[in-house]
N, C-alpha and C positions, 0 to 999 in steps of 0.2 A: 425572465432574464436568468441565464445561467451564471453561477460564480465558479470559482475555483478552489481547490485545495492544494497545499504544498506537500507532495509526497517525498519522503526521504527513504533511501535504501541503505541498508547497512551489511557489513560483513561480506560473506560470500555472494549475497544478492547484488551488492553494488559491484563487485567483480565480475559477475555473470552478465550483468545488464549493461555495464559499461558507462554508468553515470551514477552520481550519487543523489540526484533529486530531479523532479519534473513537476509541472503544474498538471491538475487533472480537472476536467469539467465536472462540476456538481450541480444538479438540478436544485431548483429553489426549496424543494421539500427534503432534501438531502438523499442520501443512498446509503445502504449498509456497507460495512466493510467488505462483506463477501461479494456484493454488487460492484463495488469500486475495484477489487482484485480482478473481477471478471472483465471489467472495462479496460483496465490497464492491459491485461493479457491479450485481449482482442485487438488492441490498437499497436501492439509491438511484439512480434515473435520472440524476441530476446527475453521480454518480460515474462511472457507465457512459459518459455523454457525454464527459466529460473524459478518461477513459482512451481512448476511441475516437479522440479528437482528438489524442493524444499516443501513437502505437503503439510507440515505442521508450522506454518508461519505464525510469527507473534507480531502483534501490532499495538502501537500507542497512539491514541488521538490526543493531540494537545499535552503531550508528555505524560498521559495516564494510560497504563496498560488497559487494553480492551478486548471485548469479544468480537467475534466475527459478525455478530448481529447488531453491533453499535451503529449508530446512524452518524455518518460524517456529513457535516454542514458546510456550505461555502465559507471560506475563510479558515478552516481547520488545518492543522498540520497533522499529517499521517505518517508515522515512522514505521517501516516494515523491516523485519529482521528474522533470520532463522532461529530456530530454539537455541537457548543458551546451553553450553556444555561447559563442564569444569572438572577439576579434580584436585 
């Protein structure tokens, strides 16, 4: 049985994609963040375009910054945002 993860988009990604969140299917054994990003992009051209425009995406899984090889499990919350800039 496949579960879901809650995906949250922030900053420019939210504007480019046109929504702030969505649910994504997650297999029982989980999926890497890289695999999840590929899945999201394959399902929606707006997401693929937004990800392509921001090649250095940052992610947080359950409010903890993570790497692209982190495993996302059903029930997780995944926040995706562009690199932070400041001055």
